[in-house]
VOLUMLUM-61033 format. One record per residue (C-alpha): y, x, z. Coordinates in nm, 4 decimals, m for minus. Layout:
VOLUMLUM-61033
<site v="Y" u="X" w="Z"/>
...
This chain:
VOLUMLUM-61033
<site v="0.0000" u="0.0000" w="0.0000"/>
<site v="0.3227" u="0.1581" w="m0.1125"/>
<site v="0.6370" u="0.1930" w="0.1096"/>
<site v="0.9572" u="0.0285" w="0.0045"/>
<site v="1.2592" u="0.2558" w="m0.0097"/>
<site v="1.5124" u="0.2097" w="0.2719"/>
<site v="1.8466" u="0.0511" w="0.1747"/>
<site v="2.1339" u="0.2898" w="0.1030"/>
<site v="2.3975" u="0.3358" w="0.3761"/>
<site v="2.7116" u="0.1188" w="0.3477"/>
<site v="3.0017" u="0.2727" w="0.1615"/>
<site v="3.2664" u="0.4514" w="0.3741"/>
<site v="3.5805" u="0.2488" w="0.4289"/>
<site v="3.8978" u="0.4515" w="0.4987"/>
<site v="4.1278" u="0.3085" w="0.7662"/>
<site v="4.4929" u="0.4039" w="0.8034"/>
<site v="4.5615" u="0.5484" w="1.1479"/>
<site v="4.7940" u="0.3361" w="1.3587"/>
<site v="5.1580" u="0.4385" w="1.3338"/>
<site v="5.2996" u="0.6082" w="1.6343"/>
<site v="5.5641" u="0.3846" w="1.7906"/>
<site v="5.8488" u="0.4980" w="2.0093"/>
<site v="6.1384" u="0.3352" w="2.1779"/>
<site v="6.3943" u="0.1735" w="1.9437"/>
<site v="6.6961" u="0.3845" w="1.8597"/>
<site v="6.9428" u="0.1024" w="1.7923"/>
<site v="7.1103" u="0.1022" w="2.1327"/>
<site v="7.1451" u="0.4800" w="2.1406"/>
<site v="7.2831" u="0.4882" w="1.7865"/>
<site v="7.5428" u="0.2251" w="1.8804"/>
<site v="7.6396" u="0.4326" w="2.1840"/>
<site v="7.6782" u="0.7353" w="1.9565"/>
<site v="7.8917" u="0.5433" w="1.7045"/>
<site v="8.1114" u="0.3829" w="1.9725"/>
<site v="8.1606" u="0.7199" w="2.1411"/>
<site v="8.2844" u="0.8676" w="1.8149"/>
<site v="8.5137" u="0.5693" w="1.7631"/>
<site v="8.6549" u="0.6215" w="2.1124"/>
<site v="8.7571" u="0.9768" w="2.0194"/>
<site v="8.8985" u="0.8649" w="1.6846"/>
<site v="9.1147" u="0.5844" w="1.8236"/>
<site v="9.2020" u="0.7889" w="2.1305"/>
<site v="9.4011" u="1.0215" w="1.9052"/>
<site v="9.6176" u="0.7305" w="1.7870"/>
<site v="9.9146" u="0.6585" w="2.0187"/>
<site v="9.9223" u="0.3137" w="2.1771"/>
<site v="9.6090" u="0.2019" w="1.9909"/>
<site v="9.4008" u="0.4457" w="2.1938"/>
<site v="9.4627" u="0.2815" w="2.5301"/>
<site v="9.3376" u="m0.0519" w="2.3989"/>
<site v="9.0935" u="0.0009" w="2.1119"/>
<site v="8.9797" u="0.3494" w="2.2110"/>
<site v="8.9369" u="0.2408" w="2.5708"/>
<site v="8.7194" u="m0.0550" w="2.4719"/>
<site v="8.5006" u="0.1612" w="2.2492"/>
<site v="8.4686" u="0.4210" w="2.5243"/>
<site v="8.3596" u="0.1722" w="2.7874"/>
<site v="8.1158" u="0.0071" w="2.5474"/>
<site v="7.9675" u="0.3466" w="2.4547"/>
<site v="7.9132" u="0.4403" w="2.8190"/>
<site v="7.7415" u="0.1093" w="2.8953"/>
<site v="7.5171" u="0.1301" w="2.5885"/>
<site v="7.4482" u="0.4967" w="2.6580"/>
<site v="7.3284" u="0.4245" w="3.0117"/>
<site v="7.0998" u="0.1536" w="2.8793"/>
<site v="6.9804" u="0.3841" w="2.6007"/>
<site v="6.8835" u="0.6609" w="2.8435"/>
<site v="6.6184" u="0.4342" w="2.9917"/>
<site v="6.5239" u="0.2098" w="2.7009"/>
<site v="6.6081" u="0.3932" w="2.3799"/>
<site v="6.6533" u="0.7397" w="2.2319"/>
<site v="6.7644" u="0.9512" w="2.5255"/>
<site v="6.9337" u="1.2328" w="2.3310"/>
<site v="7.1486" u="0.9991" w="2.1202"/>
<site v="7.2399" u="0.8021" w="2.4307"/>
<site v="7.3529" u="1.1128" w="2.6205"/>
<site v="7.5581" u="1.2319" w="2.3233"/>
<site v="7.7205" u="0.8860" w="2.2990"/>
<site v="7.8143" u="0.8951" w="2.6679"/>
<site v="7.9619" u="1.2430" w="2.6311"/>
<site v="8.1688" u="1.1379" w="2.3289"/>
<site v="8.2916" u="0.8303" w="2.5149"/>
<site v="8.4030" u="1.0379" w="2.8152"/>
<site v="8.5884" u="1.2790" w="2.5866"/>
<site v="8.7524" u="0.9861" w="2.4079"/>
<site v="8.8693" u="0.8301" w="2.7351"/>
<site v="9.0102" u="1.1628" w="2.8526"/>
<site v="9.2007" u="1.2033" w="2.5258"/>
<site v="9.3301" u="0.8464" w="2.5502"/>
<site v="9.4512" u="0.8991" w="2.9077"/>
<site v="9.6253" u="1.2272" w="2.8306"/>
<site v="9.8028" u="1.0935" w="2.5227"/>
<site v="9.9081" u="0.7747" w="2.7011"/>
<site v="10.0607" u="0.9647" w="2.9925"/>
<site v="10.2340" u="1.2037" w="2.7535"/>
<site v="10.3894" u="0.9160" w="2.5589"/>
<site v="10.4965" u="0.7463" w="2.8820"/>
<site v="10.6714" u="1.0576" w="3.0094"/>
<site v="10.8379" u="1.1130" w="2.6723"/>
<site v="10.9652" u="0.7537" w="2.6695"/>
<site v="11.0975" u="0.7896" w="3.0234"/>
<site v="11.2779" u="1.1122" w="2.9360"/>
<site v="11.4273" u="0.9523" w="2.6266"/>
<site v="11.5516" u="0.6520" w="2.8264"/>
<site v="11.7090" u="0.8803" w="3.0871"/>
<site v="11.8831" u="1.0896" w="2.8228"/>
<site v="12.0076" u="0.7814" w="2.6395"/>
<site v="12.1428" u="0.6314" w="2.9622"/>
<site v="12.3227" u="0.9516" w="3.0567"/>
<site v="12.4728" u="0.9891" w="2.7091"/>
<site v="12.5970" u="0.6298" w="2.6964"/>
<site v="12.7214" u="0.6064" w="3.0547"/>
<site v="13.0957" u="0.5695" w="3.0981"/>
<site v="13.2557" u="0.8920" w="3.2157"/>
<site v="13.3938" u="0.8978" w="3.5665"/>
<site v="13.6389" u="1.1216" w="3.7407"/>
<site v="13.5491" u="1.3339" w="4.0387"/>
<site v="13.6524" u="1.0577" w="4.2813"/>
<site v="13.4218" u="0.8067" w="4.1123"/>
<site v="13.7017" u="0.6037" w="3.9460"/>
<site v="13.7149" u="0.5074" w="3.5815"/>
<site v="13.9518" u="0.7512" w="3.4042"/>
<site v="14.1133" u="0.4558" w="3.2272"/>
<site v="14.2438" u="0.3413" w="3.5673"/>
<site v="14.5367" u="0.5831" w="3.5654"/>
<site v="14.7139" u="0.4407" w="3.8668"/>
<site v="14.7877" u="0.5104" w="4.2284"/>
<site v="14.6663" u="0.1645" w="4.3257"/>
<site v="14.4088" u="0.2136" w="4.6055"/>
<site v="14.1943" u="m0.0490" w="4.4348"/>
<site v="14.1827" u="0.1388" w="4.1060"/>
<site v="14.4539" u="m0.0729" w="3.9478"/>
<site v="14.2234" u="m0.3768" w="3.9398"/>
<site v="14.3346" u="m0.7114" w="4.0699"/>
<site v="14.0955" u="m0.8228" w="4.3400"/>
<site v="14.2104" u="m1.1840" w="4.3099"/>
<site v="13.9282" u="m1.3911" w="4.1562"/>
<site v="14.1456" u="m1.6945" w="4.0964"/>
<site v="14.1970" u="m1.6097" w="3.7291"/>
<site v="13.8191" u="m1.5970" w="3.6700"/>
<site v="13.7309" u="m1.9157" w="3.8559"/>
<site v="13.6612" u="m2.2221" w="3.6417"/>
<site v="13.7586" u="m2.5464" w="3.8098"/>
<site v="13.4528" u="m2.7348" w="3.9258"/>
<site v="13.2104" u="m2.4478" w="3.8750"/>
<site v="13.2996" u="m2.2608" w="4.1945"/>
<site v="13.3068" u="m2.3868" w="4.5539"/>
<site v="13.6518" u="m2.2358" w="4.5957"/>
<site v="13.7840" u="m2.4675" w="4.3231"/>
<site v="13.6001" u="m2.8017" w="4.3460"/>
<site v="13.6820" u="m3.1012" w="4.1321"/>
<site v="13.8767" u="m3.3805" w="4.3051"/>
<site v="13.6816" u="m3.6720" w="4.4464"/>
<site v="13.6222" u="m3.9410" w="4.1832"/>
<site v="13.6298" u="m3.6968" w="3.8879"/>
<site v="13.3936" u="m3.7878" w="3.6030"/>
<site v="13.1766" u="m3.4854" w="3.5256"/>
<site v="13.0718" u="m3.4387" w="3.1624"/>
<site v="12.7675" u="m3.2096" w="3.1375"/>
<site v="12.7173" u="m3.2732" w="2.7675"/>
<site v="12.4244" u="m3.5126" w="2.8085"/>
<site v="12.5477" u="m3.7062" w="3.1114"/>
<site v="12.8827" u="m3.8376" w="3.2337"/>
<site v="12.8531" u="m3.8515" w="3.6115"/>
<site v="13.0744" u="m4.0301" w="3.8603"/>
<site v="13.0301" u="m3.9904" w="4.2367"/>
<site v="13.1879" u="m4.2419" w="4.4731"/>
<site v="13.1474" u="m4.4189" w="4.8075"/>
<site v="13.0789" u="m4.0959" w="4.9945"/>
<site v="12.9643" u="m4.1551" w="5.3525"/>
<site v="12.9650" u="m3.8314" w="5.5495"/>
<site v="12.7594" u="m3.9857" w="5.8296"/>
<site v="12.5315" u="m4.2538" w="5.6877"/>
<site v="12.2579" u="m4.2028" w="5.9464"/>
<site v="12.2809" u="m4.5511" w="6.0906"/>
<site v="12.2961" u="m4.7160" w="5.7470"/>
<site v="11.9924" u="m4.5226" w="5.6197"/>
<site v="11.7849" u="m4.6020" w="5.9278"/>
<site v="11.8767" u="m4.9699" w="5.8926"/>
<site v="11.7767" u="m4.9683" w="5.5241"/>
<site v="11.4076" u="m4.9303" w="5.6079"/>
<site v="11.2310" u="m4.9482" w="5.9410"/>
<site v="11.0058" u="m4.6548" w="5.8524"/>
<site v="11.2913" u="m4.4099" w="5.7899"/>
<site v="11.2904" u="m4.1244" w="6.0410"/>
<site v="11.6165" u="m4.0066" w="6.2026"/>
<site v="11.7313" u="m3.6488" w="6.1349"/>
<site v="11.6769" u="m3.3611" w="6.3731"/>
<site v="11.9346" u="m3.2839" w="6.6382"/>
<site v="12.2462" u="m3.1276" w="6.4876"/>
<site v="12.1896" u="m3.2908" w="6.1462"/>
<site v="12.2942" u="m3.6168" w="5.9833"/>
<site v="12.2575" u="m3.8122" w="5.6610"/>
<site v="12.5278" u="m3.7799" w="5.3920"/>
<site v="12.5087" u="m4.0545" w="5.1302"/>
<site v="12.6989" u="m4.1222" w="4.8066"/>
<site v="12.6890" u="m4.3493" w="4.5023"/>
<site v="12.5980" u="m4.2073" w="4.1582"/>
<site v="12.6840" u="m4.3668" w="3.8228"/>
<site v="12.5456" u="m4.1597" w="3.5342"/>
<site v="12.6032" u="m4.2621" w="3.1705"/>
<site v="12.3738" u="m4.0980" w="2.9167"/>
<site v="12.5414" u="m3.9376" w="2.6122"/>
<site v="12.2557" u="m3.7338" w="2.4687"/>
<site v="12.0026" u="m3.7933" w="2.1945"/>
<site v="11.7128" u="m4.0399" w="2.2191"/>
<site v="11.6685" u="m4.1387" w="2.5852"/>
<site v="11.6426" u="m3.9808" w="2.9280"/>
<site v="11.6096" u="m4.0503" w="3.2999"/>
<site v="11.8894" u="m3.9579" w="3.5398"/>
<site v="11.6824" u="m3.8729" w="3.8457"/>
<site v="11.4684" u="m3.6345" w="3.6381"/>
<site v="11.7610" u="m3.4570" w="3.4694"/>
<site v="12.0160" u="m3.4406" w="3.7505"/>
<site v="11.9803" u="m3.2315" w="4.0672"/>
<site v="12.2136" u="m3.3225" w="4.3540"/>
<site v="12.2938" u="m3.1301" w="4.6687"/>
<site v="12.5594" u="m3.0704" w="4.9341"/>
<site v="12.7458" u="m2.7397" w="4.9679"/>
<site v="12.8456" u="m2.6592" w="5.3234"/>
<site v="12.9276" u="m2.3263" w="5.4865"/>
<site v="12.8031" u="m2.1137" w="5.1928"/>
<site v="12.4725" u="m2.3040" w="5.1790"/>
<site v="12.3465" u="m2.5715" w="4.9408"/>
<site v="12.1361" u="m2.8422" w="5.1068"/>
<site v="11.9007" u="m3.0452" w="4.8845"/>
<site v="11.6547" u="m3.2146" w="5.1230"/>
<site v="11.6671" u="m3.5894" w="5.0684"/>
<site v="11.6976" u="m3.8235" w="5.3668"/>
<site v="11.4424" u="m4.0988" w="5.3343"/>
<site v="11.3688" u="m4.4168" w="5.1419"/>
<site v="11.6666" u="m4.6106" w="5.0031"/>
<site v="11.6318" u="m4.9557" w="4.8540"/>
<site v="11.8753" u="m4.8672" w="4.5746"/>
<site v="11.7894" u="m4.4983" w="4.5415"/>
<site v="11.8796" u="m4.3297" w="4.2124"/>
<site v="11.5107" u="m4.2553" w="4.1642"/>
<site v="11.4597" u="m4.6289" w="4.1103"/>
<site v="11.6917" u="m4.6292" w="3.8076"/>
<site v="11.5206" u="m4.6818" w="3.4699"/>
<site v="11.5186" u="m4.4670" w="3.1588"/>
<site v="11.8327" u="m4.5200" w="2.9496"/>
<site v="11.9417" u="m4.4529" w="2.5934"/>
<site v="12.2786" u="m4.3247" w="2.4751"/>
<site v="12.5522" u="m4.5353" w="2.6338"/>
<site v="12.3249" u="m4.6661" w="2.9094"/>
<site v="12.4163" u="m4.6103" w="3.2740"/>
<site v="12.1837" u="m4.5255" w="3.5605"/>
<site v="12.3117" u="m4.6296" w="3.9029"/>
<site v="12.1877" u="m4.5553" w="4.2519"/>
<site v="12.2531" u="m4.3847" w="4.5817"/>
<site v="12.1608" u="m4.0345" w="4.6914"/>
<site v="12.1178" u="m3.9175" w="5.0502"/>
<site v="12.1054" u="m3.5542" w="5.1661"/>
<site v="12.0298" u="m3.4099" w="5.5105"/>
<site v="12.3216" u="m3.1872" w="5.6204"/>
<site v="12.4369" u="m3.0155" w="5.9426"/>
<site v="12.6758" u="m3.2208" w="6.1480"/>
<site v="12.9036" u="m2.9271" w="6.2238"/>
<site v="13.1765" u="m2.8828" w="5.9636"/>
<site v="13.0569" u="m3.1723" w="5.7469"/>
<site v="13.4195" u="m3.2668" w="5.6773"/>
<site v="13.4394" u="m2.9686" w="5.4404"/>
<site v="13.1239" u="m3.0616" w="5.2499"/>
<site v="13.1175" u="m3.0535" w="4.8695"/>
<site v="12.8741" u="m3.2492" w="4.6539"/>
<site v="12.6928" u="m3.0488" w="4.3853"/>
<site v="12.5203" u="m3.1631" w="4.0679"/>
<site v="12.3258" u="m2.9769" w="3.7987"/>
<site v="12.2031" u="m3.1097" w="3.4650"/>
<site v="11.8645" u="m2.9579" w="3.3814"/>
<site v="11.8751" u="m3.1130" w="3.0330"/>
<site v="12.1952" u="m2.9289" w="2.9414"/>
<site v="12.3511" u="m2.6008" w="3.0541"/>
<site v="12.2191" u="m2.6220" w="3.4130"/>
<site v="12.5678" u="m2.5317" w="3.5390"/>
<site v="12.6352" u="m2.6344" w="3.8991"/>
<site v="12.9431" u="m2.8520" w="3.9489"/>
<site v="13.1216" u="m2.8856" w="4.2837"/>
<site v="13.3011" u="m3.2092" w="4.3729"/>
<site v="13.5093" u="m3.2769" w="4.6814"/>
<site v="13.3441" u="m3.5348" w="4.9050"/>
<site v="13.6743" u="m3.6870" w="5.0064"/>
């Protein structure tokens, strides 16, 4: 009985060896690129402190991450470039700042008015002990805009947007205010309520509200008092919005010291116009 030949061995199949994998280089490469950008922008005045600084910080952060999770060499180089870029940015920024300060000082000294050895302006060629200048402010005072020159009581003030009339001034309206509402609280010792009537006619464009535009106060002894008293049944804040030609009417009440109240002046400012403060005699 004859033997059957054994089957041939299977053909050899070549297999590609698995590729060697390493940590990704993306983060480290970004750190390297940002570090270089930090140096580049750091050389540009003004732009370096903003753009160069941002690139430098980003490069340092990415470089630290890359040292542990990416290509270590690239990451370290990126950090080094970022540090150099930040140093360059700091040095250039300080240099520009000092140069600007020196320039400003030189410009100020060159454009300053010359003075004589006694500190007086050389144009004041006079023996007047006050340098030849009139110390009287009366020529510079505008009537109604200074407490030393108030407008007479009853004067209509034209602010441009409002024509304001103040009347019925009561220097001590404490009793009247407390009687107006049972919940009103009396003033502290040494203070009282000063009340007056306001009639404000609107002369501006579109419409407006008097109690929003106009700020009232009382000037007394070099101080302006603006704290309102309490609730008033006909308070100016109850007046409606008006159009051109319309008049808002109501009372205002301010807490003032009792001492010297006879010399009080009423003040008003128009926030919708020039915001100049007008002074009006209370009586």
